[in-house]
Each structure stands twice: as structure tokens, then as C-alpha cells.
DRENROBA-426608 format. One record per residue (C-alpha): residue number from 1; x, y, z. Coordinates in steps of 0.001 Angstrom, whole numbers. Each point is the difference from the previous one (the first is absolute). Layout:
# DRENROBA-426608
+-----+---------+---------+---------+
|   i |      xx |      yy |      zz |
+-----+---------+---------+---------+
| NUM |       X |       Y |       Z |
...
+-----+---------+---------+---------+
This chain:
# DRENROBA-426608
+-----+---------+---------+---------+
|   i |      xx |      yy |      zz |
+-----+---------+---------+---------+
|   1 |  133644 |  135490 |  146869 |
|   2 |    3773 |      66 |     340 |
|   3 |    2717 |    1245 |    2317 |
|   4 |    1350 |    3533 |      33 |
|   5 |    3261 |     123 |   -1921 |
|   6 |    1874 |    1075 |   -3106 |
|   7 |   -1482 |   -1246 |   -3272 |
|   8 |     356 |     376 |   -3752 |
|   9 |   -3387 |     491 |   -1665 |
|  10 |      30 |   -1945 |   -3270 |
|  11 |   -2671 |     169 |   -2673 |
|  12 |   -2265 |   -3015 |    -470 |
|  13 |      28 |     873 |   -3726 |
|  14 |    3752 |    -648 |    -175 |
|  15 |    1839 |    -951 |    3192 |
|  16 |    3286 |    1276 |   -1478 |
|  17 |   -1424 |    3545 |     359 |
|  18 |    -222 |    1814 |    3335 |
|  19 |   -1547 |    3122 |    1473 |
|  20 |    2758 |    2600 |    -294 |
|  21 |     643 |    3556 |    1188 |
|  22 |    1697 |    1594 |   -3047 |
|  23 |    3685 |     789 |     593 |
|  24 |    -540 |    -768 |    3720 |
|  25 |   -1485 |    3489 |     289 |
|  26 |    -555 |    1415 |    3464 |
|  27 |   -2443 |    2673 |   -1173 |
|  28 |   -3623 |     309 |    1040 |
|  29 |   -2275 |    -562 |   -2983 |
|  30 |    2253 |   -2483 |   -1801 |
|  31 |   -2156 |   -2421 |   -1997 |
|  32 |     859 |   -3700 |     302 |
|  33 |     517 |   -2079 |   -3118 |
|  34 |     467 |   -3583 |   -1059 |
|  35 |    3629 |    -882 |    -719 |
|  36 |    2150 |   -3089 |    -475 |
|  37 |     728 |   -1460 |    3431 |
|  38 |    3549 |     889 |    1062 |
|  39 |      -6 |    -480 |    3803 |
|  40 |     725 |    3696 |     615 |
|  41 |   -1311 |    2165 |    2850 |
|  42 |   -2271 |    1672 |   -2595 |
|  43 |   -1917 |   -3297 |    -151 |
|  44 |    -121 |    -915 |    3683 |
|  45 |   -2786 |    1016 |    2353 |
|  46 |    -626 |    -146 |    3720 |
|  47 |   -3498 |   -1408 |     328 |
|  48 |   -1322 |     564 |    3499 |
|  49 |   -3362 |    -456 |    1648 |
|  50 |   -1779 |    3210 |     995 |
|  51 |   -1877 |   -1948 |    2666 |
|  52 |   -3449 |     409 |   -1562 |
|  53 |      13 |   -2732 |   -2635 |
|  54 |    2038 |    2074 |   -2464 |
|  55 |    3677 |     258 |    -908 |
|  56 |    2348 |    2873 |    -823 |
|  57 |    2402 |    -512 |   -2918 |
|  58 |    3158 |    2082 |     409 |
|  59 |    2786 |     168 |   -2593 |
|  60 |    3371 |   -1050 |    1404 |
|  61 |    1814 |    2489 |   -2268 |
|  62 |   -1893 |    3078 |    1224 |
|  63 |   -1778 |    -933 |    3238 |
|  64 |   -3174 |    1394 |   -1647 |
|  65 |   -3251 |   -1896 |    -313 |
|  66 |   -2216 |    -987 |   -2913 |
|  67 |   -2828 |    2507 |      34 |
|  68 |   -3179 |     563 |   -2021 |
|  69 |     469 |    3592 |   -1187 |
|  70 |   -2446 |    2392 |    1670 |
|  71 |   -1990 |   -3031 |    1249 |
|  72 |   -1678 |     151 |   -3421 |
|  73 |   -1447 |   -3051 |   -1729 |
|  74 |   -2339 |     599 |   -2962 |
|  75 |   -3456 |   -1328 |     900 |
|  76 |    -702 |   -1219 |   -3549 |
|  77 |    3235 |   -1835 |    -845 |
|  78 |    1401 |    -630 |    3466 |
|  79 |    3297 |    1445 |   -1217 |
|  80 |    2429 |    2292 |    1770 |
|  81 |    3616 |    1112 |      58 |
|  82 |    2470 |   -1670 |    2336 |
|  83 |    3074 |    1908 |    1134 |
|  84 |    2544 |    -198 |    2773 |
|  85 |    -531 |    2535 |    2768 |
|  86 |    1286 |     833 |    3450 |
|  87 |   -1295 |   -2698 |    2316 |
|  88 |   -3085 |     830 |    2043 |
|  89 |   -2870 |   -1902 |    1573 |
|  90 |   -2673 |    1004 |   -2519 |
|  91 |   -2255 |   -2236 |   -2087 |
|  92 |    1838 |     915 |   -3226 |
|  93 |    2908 |   -2127 |    1262 |
|  94 |   -1965 |   -3005 |    1236 |
|  95 |    -237 |   -3186 |   -2042 |
|  96 |   -2024 |   -3170 |     559 |
|  97 |    1737 |   -3211 |   -1066 |
|  98 |   -2002 |   -2898 |   -1422 |
|  99 |    1278 |   -3338 |   -1268 |
| 100 |   -1220 |   -1017 |   -3453 |
| 101 |   -1073 |   -3525 |    -953 |
| 102 |    3287 |    -495 |   -1893 |
| 103 |    2183 |     953 |    2972 |
| 104 |     779 |    3619 |    -836 |
| 105 |    -958 |    3018 |    2094 |
| 106 |   -2181 |    2952 |    -971 |
| 107 |     513 |    3357 |    1727 |
| 108 |   -3191 |    2064 |     395 |
| 109 |      54 |    3669 |     975 |
| 110 |   -2095 |    1053 |    2982 |
| 111 |    -996 |    3114 |   -2004 |
| 112 |   -3323 |     164 |   -1815 |
| 113 |   -2149 |   -3051 |     622 |
| 114 |    2996 |   -2280 |     597 |
| 115 |    -291 |   -1946 |   -3268 |
| 116 |    2774 |    1707 |   -1979 |
| 117 |    3159 |   -2082 |    -241 |
| 118 |    3618 |     800 |    -781 |
| 119 |     125 |    -595 |   -3749 |
| 120 |    2371 |     162 |   -2966 |
| 121 |   -1409 |    2455 |   -2536 |
| 122 |   -1433 |   -1816 |   -3001 |
| 123 |    1257 |   -3347 |    1300 |
| 124 |    3307 |     660 |   -1791 |
| 125 |    3043 |   -1744 |    1505 |
| 126 |    2491 |    2472 |   -1473 |
| 127 |    2743 |    1967 |    1736 |
| 128 |   -1277 |    3459 |     894 |
| 129 |   -3700 |    -910 |     -12 |
| 130 |   -1946 |    2139 |    2464 |
| 131 |   -1483 |   -1575 |    3114 |
| 132 |   -3146 |    1418 |    1563 |
| 133 |   -3259 |   -1227 |    1463 |
| 134 |   -2879 |   -1329 |   -2040 |
| 135 |   -3243 |   -1793 |     765 |
| 136 |     952 |   -3540 |     999 |
| 137 |    -141 |   -2147 |   -3139 |
| 138 |    2065 |   -3115 |     785 |
| 139 |    2926 |    1100 |   -2202 |
+-----+---------+---------+---------+
């Protein structure tokens, strides 16, 4: 879909907001949030192909990857917690990238049935809003 490289992941809800690792934390288990784009290392990610049709998304500030916690996605809602975690080659850290009809990208976790996308909780474009996975819903 695109070349390996360093990217900022902006929200399609409000492109002035970006996926952010709070306080540029280096800790395992840190939960990403939405935050006003500021071009910091906390908002830059190495996106690299895993060679099997998926990508790994690794925070520049911590060298840890976006990970679906405990591989768990609720079967009813398609929701799950996303955290940063020490990089590995497991499915919890693999993401499928699809282009939307309006030119944005949607990131789908390989966990569960593969239809849960990186999502801003409640569709709220506010600083500090949690980011997780939720059944793909075009928002």
C-alpha cells in the first residue's frame, strides 16, 4: 500500500489531531491517545512491512509497537485495548492497511477476525481521547 518509513498517523475526524504516546513514554502497556499534532517523536511511527501483507507500527519515541492487549478483541463489539509493547513478531502487532474511498487509510488488526480497526473512542477529536480497536465502521 505504501513504502516503509516514518509517518505521523492523523485522525480522519480531525487531521490536526495525531496518534500520540503520552509523555513519550517508553513503558510497556502505555495506552495511545489522540492529541494535537506537534511533530514530536511521541507522534511519529516507523511503519514497516512484516512480509505477509501486514505492517508493524513502532513508536519512534519508545521503539515499542502498537499491540492489541492480550490479543483480545470482544466478539460482540469488535473492540479491544491498544497499547505499546516490546516489539515482537506476533499477530497482536500486525496491522492491515486499506485505503478508503476518500483517500484516508484504515488500520485493521490481524487479531480476532481481522475486521477491527484502529479507532478513536466515541469518535471524539479531543486531546487525551483513548485510541483502541473497534469493529470497522467507516469513522
